C-alpha positions in Angstrom: -229.3 -106.4 -54.8 -229.0 -105.2 -51.4 -225.0 -106.1 -51.1 -224.5 -104.7 -54.2 -226.4 -101.2 -53.4 -224.4 -101.3 -50.2 -220.8 -102.2 -51.9 -221.8 -99.5 -54.2 -222.6 -96.7 -51.6 -219.1 -98.5 -49.9 -217.1 -97.2 -52.9 -218.9 -94.2 -53.6 -217.6 -93.0 -50.2 -214.4 -94.5 -51.0 -213.6 -93.0 -54.0 -215.0 -89.7 -53.0 -212.3 -90.2 -50.6 -209.7 -90.7 -51.8 -210.2 -87.6 -54.1 -210.7 -85.4 -51.5 -207.5 -86.7 -50.2 -205.4 -86.0 -53.1 -207.2 -83.0 -54.5 -205.2 -81.6 -51.2 -202.0 -83.4 -52.2 -199.6 -80.5 -54.5 -197.8 -81.6 -57.4 -194.6 -81.3 -57.2 -194.5 -79.9 -60.6 -196.8 -76.9 -60.2 -198.7 -77.6 -63.5 -202.6 -77.7 -63.1 -205.0 -79.5 -64.6 -205.6 -78.1 -67.8 -201.9 -77.2 -68.7 -201.0 -81.4 -68.4 -204.4 -82.0 -70.4 -202.7 -79.4 -73.3 -199.5 -81.1 -72.9 -200.8 -84.9 -73.1 -202.8 -83.7 -76.0 -200.1 -82.2 -78.2 -197.8 -85.3 -76.9 -199.8 -87.7 -78.7 -200.1 -85.2 -82.0 -204.0 -83.9 -80.7 -204.6 -80.7 -81.7 -207.9 -80.6 -82.8 -209.5 -81.1 -79.6 -210.9 -77.7 -77.4 -210.1 -78.3 -73.0 -212.6 -76.4 -71.3 -213.8 -75.8 -67.5 -217.3 -77.5 -67.3 -219.7 -76.3 -64.2 -220.3 -79.2 -61.9 -218.3 -81.6 -59.6 -216.7 -84.7 -60.8 -218.0 -83.0 -64.1 -215.2 -84.2 -66.3 -215.5 -86.0 -69.3 -214.6 -86.1 -73.3 -217.4 -85.4 -75.6 -216.7 -87.2 -78.8 -219.4 -85.4 -80.6 -217.7 -81.9 -80.5 -214.4 -83.6 -79.7 -213.8 -81.4 -75.9 -212.0 -82.1 -72.7 -214.6 -81.1 -70.2 -213.1 -80.4 -67.1 -214.8 -79.6 -63.5 -213.4 -76.3 -62.5 -211.3 -78.3 -58.9 -209.6 -80.2 -61.9 -208.7 -77.2 -64.7 -207.2 -74.9 -62.4 -206.2 -77.7 -59.5 -202.4 -78.2 -58.8 -202.7 -81.7 -57.5 -202.1 -85.3 -58.2 -206.0 -85.8 -58.5 -206.2 -83.3 -61.1 -203.4 -84.1 -62.8 -205.0 -88.1 -62.3 -208.2 -87.1 -63.8 -207.3 -84.5 -66.4 -205.1 -87.6 -67.6 -207.5 -90.3 -68.0 -210.2 -87.9 -69.8 -207.2 -87.1 -72.3 -206.9 -90.9 -72.5 -210.2 -91.0 -73.9 -209.5 -88.2 -76.7 -206.7 -90.5 -77.7 -208.7 -93.9 -77.7 -211.2 -91.4 -80.3 -207.8 -90.2 -82.0 -206.7 -93.4 -82.7 -210.5 -95.2 -82.9 -210.0 -97.5 -80.2 -212.4 -100.1 -81.0 -214.1 -100.3 -77.6 -215.2 -96.9 -78.1 -216.3 -96.9 -81.5 -218.7 -99.5 -80.2 -219.8 -97.7 -77.3 -220.6 -94.6 -79.2 -222.7 -96.8 -81.5 -225.0 -98.0 -79.0 -225.3 -94.7 -77.9 -228.8 -93.8 -79.2 -230.3 -96.7 -78.2 -228.7 -96.4 -74.8 -230.5 -92.6 -74.7 -234.3 -94.0 -75.7 -233.7 -96.8 -73.4 -232.8 -94.9 -70.2 -235.8 -92.4 -70.7 -238.4 -95.9 -70.8 -236.7 -98.2 -68.7 -238.1 -97.2 -65.1 -241.5 -96.1 -66.3 -241.6 -99.8 -68.3 -241.0 -101.5 -65.2 -243.1 -99.9 -63.1 -246.0 -100.2 -65.0 -244.8 -103.5 -65.8 -245.0 -104.8 -62.6 -248.5 -103.3 -61.8 -250.3 -104.5 -65.0 -248.1 -107.9 -64.5 -250.1 -108.3 -60.5 -253.3 -107.0 -61.6 -254.0 -108.4 -65.0 -251.2 -110.8 -65.7 -250.1 -108.8 -68.9 -246.2 -109.0 -69.6 -246.2 -107.0 -72.4 -245.6 -103.4 -71.0 -242.8 -105.3 -68.3 -240.8 -107.3 -71.2 -240.2 -103.7 -72.6 -239.0 -102.3 -69.7 -236.5 -105.8 -69.2 -235.4 -105.5 -72.7 -234.9 -101.5 -71.9 -233.1 -102.5 -68.7 -230.6 -104.9 -70.7 -229.6 -102.0 -73.4 -228.5 -100.2 -70.2 -226.7 -102.6 -68.7 -224.6 -104.2 -72.1 -224.2 -100.4 -72.1 -222.5 -100.6 -68.9 -220.6 -103.1 -69.4 -218.4 -101.7 -72.6 -218.5 -99.4 -70.9 -215.9 -100.7 -68.4 -212.9 -101.7 -70.5 -213.3 -98.1 -71.9 -212.6 -96.4 -68.7 -209.8 -98.9 -67.7 -207.9 -98.3 -71.4 -208.2 -94.6 -70.3 -206.3 -94.8 -67.0 -203.8 -97.2 -68.2 -202.5 -94.4 -71.1 -202.9 -91.9 -68.3 -200.9 -94.0 -66.0 -198.2 -94.4 -68.8 -197.9 -91.3 -70.1 -197.8 -89.4 -66.3 -194.9 -91.9 -65.6 -193.1 -90.8 -68.9 -193.0 -87.2 -67.8 -191.2 -86.8 -65.3 -191.6 -83.6 -65.1 -194.9 -83.9 -63.8 -195.1 -86.5 -61.2 -192.0 -86.1 -60.0 -191.8 -88.5 -57.4 -192.8 -92.3 -56.8 -195.5 -91.5 -54.4 -197.4 -89.0 -56.3 -197.7 -91.8 -59.6 -198.8 -94.5 -56.5 -201.6 -91.7 -55.6 -202.7 -91.4 -59.2 -202.7 -94.8 -59.6 -205.1 -95.2 -56.4 -207.1 -92.4 -57.4 -208.2 -93.9 -60.5 -208.7 -97.4 -59.9 -211.5 -96.4 -57.0 -212.6 -94.6 -59.8 -212.5 -97.2 -62.1 -214.5 -99.1 -59.6 -217.5 -97.0 -59.3 -218.1 -98.2 -63.1 -218.1 -101.4 -62.1 -220.2 -101.9 -59.2 -222.6 -99.2 -61.2 -222.2 -102.3 -64.2 -223.3 -105.0 -61.6 -225.8 -103.3 -60.0 -227.4 -102.8 -63.5 -227.1 -106.2 -64.0 -228.4 -107.3 -60.7 -231.3 -105.4 -61.3 -232.0 -106.9 -65.0 -231.8 -110.2 -63.7 -234.5 -109.6 -61.1 -237.1 -108.1 -63.7 -235.9 -110.9 -65.9 -236.4 -113.9 -63.6 -239.8 -112.1 -62.7 -240.8 -112.3 -66.5 -239.7 -115.7 -66.9 -241.6 -116.9 -63.9 -244.5 -115.6 -64.9 -244.6 -116.7 -68.3 -244.0 -120.3 -67.6 -247.0 -120.7 -65.6 
């Protein structure tokens, strides 16, 4: 768990540095994130998705519930390689939704359970460990482990969804020479999205390591 925590910190730090670096790289086409998102959606025949500016840094996401591509101000208005990569990635999710991509459908189907599990996980684990130590009761800890298992499953379901969205984004950017006007820009966009994907990977591994830790504690007490 300590190793994964250190790796997670290193990946997050690397990703933020990469994003900052590529945010300072002007896009040859001069298009901003909003324009790129609009063009990508229209190129895929999607006209019912709204592109809006969302408050916050790195708050970019696609909301399938109201069919909106939400871009942070620096991406929405940005005319950089990073803005192009992020806006295209989020549109990749909109395309997944329009095409009924199986992994996205699966992830959406478990969201209600994840919302409940994420609210009780921390408290159930903390109280469960205390009860285990002082009374030997494993009931609450078992609930916490079950909730954490749901959260961990969601983290791993997210991985193919994110990698596929990046794959769609890069393929579209590379096929539109009017946006990415050099191989250097393409490589920079690919690098930015790769490091973004790595943050999801380490998050999933961190969740798994935590699950294994508490599950082993639970199973160890049950075997006594």
